[in-house]
Structure formats: structure tokens, C-alpha cells
C-alpha positions in Angstrom: 15.2 -43.3 -46.6 12.3 -41.9 -47.9 10.0 -44.6 -46.4 11.7 -43.7 -42.7 10.7 -39.9 -43.1 7.4 -40.9 -44.4 6.9 -42.8 -40.9 8.5 -40.4 -38.8 5.9 -37.7 -40.2 3.3 -40.4 -39.7 4.2 -40.8 -36.0 4.7 -37.1 -35.5 0.9 -36.2 -36.8 -0.3 -39.0 -34.6 1.4 -37.9 -31.4 1.9 -34.1 -32.0 -1.1 -33.5 -29.7 0.2 -35.3 -26.8 3.4 -33.5 -26.9 1.9 -30.0 -27.3 -1.5 -30.1 -25.1 0.9 -30.5 -22.0 2.9 -27.6 -23.0 -0.5 -25.6 -23.6 -1.7 -26.7 -20.0 1.7 -25.6 -18.2 1.5 -22.5 -20.0 -1.9 -21.7 -18.9 -1.3 -22.8 -15.6 1.5 -20.5 -14.9 -0.4 -17.8 -16.1 -3.4 -18.6 -13.8 -1.0 -18.7 -10.9 2.2 -16.2 -11.5 1.1 -14.3 -14.8 0.6 -10.5 -15.1 -3.0 -10.8 -13.8 -2.3 -14.3 -11.8 -3.7 -15.2 -8.3 0.0 -14.6 -6.8 0.2 -11.1 -8.6 -3.2 -10.4 -7.0 -1.9 -11.1 -3.6 1.0 -8.9 -3.9 -1.1 -6.1 -5.4 -3.5 -6.5 -2.3 -0.5 -6.4 0.3 1.1 -3.4 -1.5 -2.2 -1.7 -1.4 -2.7 -2.3 2.1 0.6 -0.7 2.8 -0.2 2.5 0.8 -3.2 2.7 2.2 -1.7 2.7 5.6 0.7 5.5 4.5 -1.6 7.9 3.4 -3.9 7.4 6.4 -0.6 8.7 8.3 0.2 11.3 6.2 -3.4 12.7 6.2 -2.9 12.4 10.1 0.2 14.3 10.0 -1.3 17.0 7.4 -4.4 17.5 9.9 -2.2 18.3 12.8 0.1 20.6 10.7 -3.0 22.2 9.6 -4.2 22.6 13.0 -0.9 24.2 14.0 -0.8 26.7 11.0 -4.6 27.5 11.6 -3.5 28.5 15.5 -0.1 30.3 14.3 -2.6 32.6 11.9 -4.5 33.9 15.0 -1.7 36.2 16.3 -3.3 38.1 19.0 -4.2 34.5 20.7 -0.5 33.4 19.8 1.1 36.7 21.4 -1.4 36.3 24.5 -0.3 32.4 25.2 3.5 33.3 24.6 3.1 36.6 27.1 1.4 34.4 29.3 4.0 31.7 29.3 6.9 34.2 29.5 5.2 35.6 32.6 4.4 32.2 34.4 7.1 30.1 33.5 10.0 32.5 33.6 8.7 35.2 36.1 8.9 38.1 33.9 6.9 41.3 34.1 7.1 44.9 32.5 8.7 47.6 34.6 6.2 49.2 37.3 4.0 46.3 37.1 2.9 43.8 39.8 3.0 40.0 38.9 0.8 37.9 41.1 0.9 34.3 41.3 -1.9 32.2 42.5 -1.5 28.6 43.7 -3.8 26.4 41.8 
């Protein structure tokens, strides 16, 4: 029995690099391609980055439009004049004792 155990230990010592080396190579290759910092992870991060950059551009465009609208609302005199002009032009209203004259353009 002792002789078989000794032979088994010798065989293991002789061939264990052939067993562990492929495991190590498989582990390294897996991490190169699909690990946390692997090639596939970088590809996924690149696509997510592109999507987020596009969303940021859309939000900035909407934000700029809203800033312009807010700036125009802050100028109440111009806003009131525009409303007054539209009421007179579109609805045809005027103040009592006032004449409204329409010109064809």
C-alpha cells in the first residue's frame, strides 16, 4: 500500500504542471476577455458612455431652450406687448374708444 502511495505522489509531482498550467491559462484568458477590466467590459462601457453622452447633449439642448424661454419671460414689458399685439391681431379686440386698423401684408 505504501509503495502505491509513493508512486502516486511521484506521478502527481511529475505531472501537476500539466494540470495547473492549462487552468492558469484559461483563467488569464477569461480575465483578459470577460473580466472586470477585460475587452468585452470596455466595449460595454464604451457603448454606455456613448448613450449617456447623447442623453447629456439632449438635456443640455432642452436646458438651453428653457433658459431662453425663462429669459424672455423675465422681460415682462416685451412679453405684455407681445400678448397685447396677439390679442388685437388674432382676436380683433381693442380698448373702448379705440380704433384698430389692420393692414394686409
